[in-house]
C-alpha positions in Angstrom: 59.7 -11.7 -8.8 56.7 -9.5 -9.4 56.6 -7.1 -12.3 57.1 -4.2 -9.9 60.2 -5.9 -8.4 61.6 -6.5 -11.9 60.9 -2.9 -12.8 62.7 -1.5 -9.7 65.6 -3.9 -10.3 66.2 -2.6 -13.8 65.1 -5.9 -15.5 62.7 -6.3 -18.4 59.1 -6.1 -17.1 55.5 -6.0 -18.3 54.2 -2.4 -17.9 50.6 -3.8 -18.4 50.8 -5.7 -15.1 47.7 -4.9 -13.0 49.7 -3.6 -10.0 51.7 -1.3 -12.2 48.6 -0.1 -14.0 47.0 0.7 -10.7 50.0 2.6 -9.4 50.2 4.7 -12.6 46.5 5.5 -12.3 47.0 6.6 -8.7 49.8 8.9 -9.8 47.9 10.3 -12.7 44.9 11.1 -10.4 47.3 12.9 -8.0 49.0 14.9 -10.8 45.6 15.7 -12.2 44.5 17.1 -8.8 47.8 19.0 -8.5 47.5 20.5 -11.9 43.9 21.6 -11.2 44.7 23.1 -7.8 45.0 26.8 -7.8 48.4 28.4 -7.3 46.8 30.4 -4.5 46.5 27.1 -2.5 50.2 26.5 -2.0 49.8 24.3 1.2 47.3 22.1 -0.6 49.7 21.8 -3.6 52.6 20.9 -1.3 50.5 18.3 0.4 49.6 16.7 -2.9 53.3 16.6 -3.9 54.3 15.1 -0.6 51.7 12.3 -1.0 52.8 11.7 -4.7 56.6 11.6 -4.3 58.5 8.9 -2.4 60.2 11.6 -0.3 60.7 15.4 -0.3 62.4 18.1 1.7 60.2 20.6 3.5 60.2 23.2 0.7 59.1 21.7 -2.6 57.2 23.5 -5.4 56.2 22.5 -8.9 54.4 24.7 -11.4 51.6 23.2 -13.3 51.5 21.3 -15.5 53.5 18.4 -14.1 53.4 14.7 -15.1 55.1 11.5 -13.9 54.6 7.8 -14.2 54.5 6.6 -10.6 55.6 9.5 -8.3 56.7 7.1 -5.6 60.1 6.6 -7.2 60.8 10.4 -7.1 62.9 11.7 -4.2 63.7 15.4 -4.0 65.7 17.3 -1.4 65.2 20.6 0.3 64.3 23.7 -1.8 63.2 21.8 -4.9 61.6 23.8 -7.7 60.3 22.7 -11.1 58.9 25.1 -13.6 56.0 24.6 -16.1 55.8 21.4 -18.2 58.1 19.2 -16.2 57.9 15.5 -17.1 59.6 12.8 -14.9 59.2 9.2 -16.1 60.1 7.6 -12.8 59.9 3.9 -13.8 63.2 3.7 -11.9 64.3 5.9 -9.0 64.9 9.6 -9.6 66.8 11.2 -6.8 67.4 14.9 -6.8 69.5 16.7 -4.2 69.0 19.9 -2.2 68.6 23.4 -3.8 67.8 22.1 -7.4 66.0 24.1 -10.0 64.3 22.6 -13.0 63.4 25.1 -15.9 60.4 24.8 -18.1 59.7 21.8 -20.3 62.4 19.6 -18.8 62.2 15.8 -19.4 63.8 13.4 -17.0 63.3 9.9 -18.4 64.3 6.6 -16.6 62.1 4.5 -18.9 63.6 2.8 -21.9 62.8 0.0 -24.3 64.7 -2.9 -25.9 66.6 -2.3 -29.1 65.5 -5.6 -30.5 62.2 -4.9 -32.4 60.6 -8.2 -31.5 61.0 -7.6 -27.8 60.0 -4.0 -28.2 56.8 -5.0 -30.1 55.9 -7.2 -27.1 55.6 -4.1 -24.9 58.6 -5.0 -22.7 60.2 -2.1 -20.9 63.1 -1.6 -18.5 64.5 1.4 -16.7 67.7 3.0 -15.4 67.8 5.3 -12.4 68.7 9.0 -12.6 70.5 10.9 -9.8 71.0 14.6 -9.7 73.3 16.1 -7.0 72.9 19.1 -4.9 72.7 22.7 -6.2 72.0 21.8 -9.8 70.1 23.8 -12.4 68.6 22.0 -15.4 67.8 24.5 -18.2 64.6 24.7 -20.3 63.8 21.9 -22.7 66.8 19.9 -21.5 66.4 16.1 -21.5 68.1 13.6 -19.1 68.2 10.1 -20.5 68.0 6.8 -18.6 70.9 6.0 -16.3 72.4 9.6 -16.0 74.1 10.6 -12.8 75.0 14.3 -12.3 77.3 15.5 -9.6 76.9 18.5 -7.4 76.8 22.1 -8.7 76.0 21.0 -12.3 74.3 23.4 -14.8 72.6 21.8 -17.8 72.1 24.4 -20.6 68.8 24.9 -22.3 68.1 22.2 -24.9 70.9 19.9 -23.9 70.4 16.2 -24.2 72.3 14.4 -21.4 73.1 10.9 -22.5 75.9 10.0 -20.0 77.0 10.8 -16.4 79.1 13.8 -15.3 80.8 14.7 -12.1 80.7 17.9 -10.0 81.1 21.6 -10.9 80.5 21.5 -14.7 78.3 23.3 -17.2 76.9 21.0 -19.9 75.5 21.9 -23.3 74.7 20.4 -26.6 73.3 17.2 -28.1 74.8 15.0 -26.9 75.7 17.1 -23.9 79.4 17.8 -23.2 81.3 19.9 -20.7 81.6 23.5 -22.0 83.2 24.8 -18.8 83.8 24.1 -15.1 82.5 26.2 -12.3 
């Protein structure tokens, strides 16, 4: 298996592999272009996002600044909006449904590292996919950790740290996040 195949399969991989380095550089150049493109040029910004992401709905908008690892592993549905300072570490797939809102400074992190210090010191990484259902709202400064799956109609309160998966129609808050009400 190539390092990219290992990465996408959730296995330990070498992030310094030349193919992965080149893919990250390509993504960083596109995000740099996005972040430097005026908000007045909405069509140009949308075109950059569509070339960066693996797939999008027709209506997608992200405020600058935005950062990601690869871009190609991000799939967003229709009517996607992310506010200022969004970071998506898409080492594994990040799939976000229709009508989702991401507040400022949200972190969505698929990347993780071994617990064993010897392995970690070797630079080995692995990743777990994140899936967010339809009609979700992720509040400001919330963090979604590797492997989290959220159902439809989920609200994540500001500052919440989501460390495990939750089903539909819930409001999450806290660190670690827990259900504080159903909706």
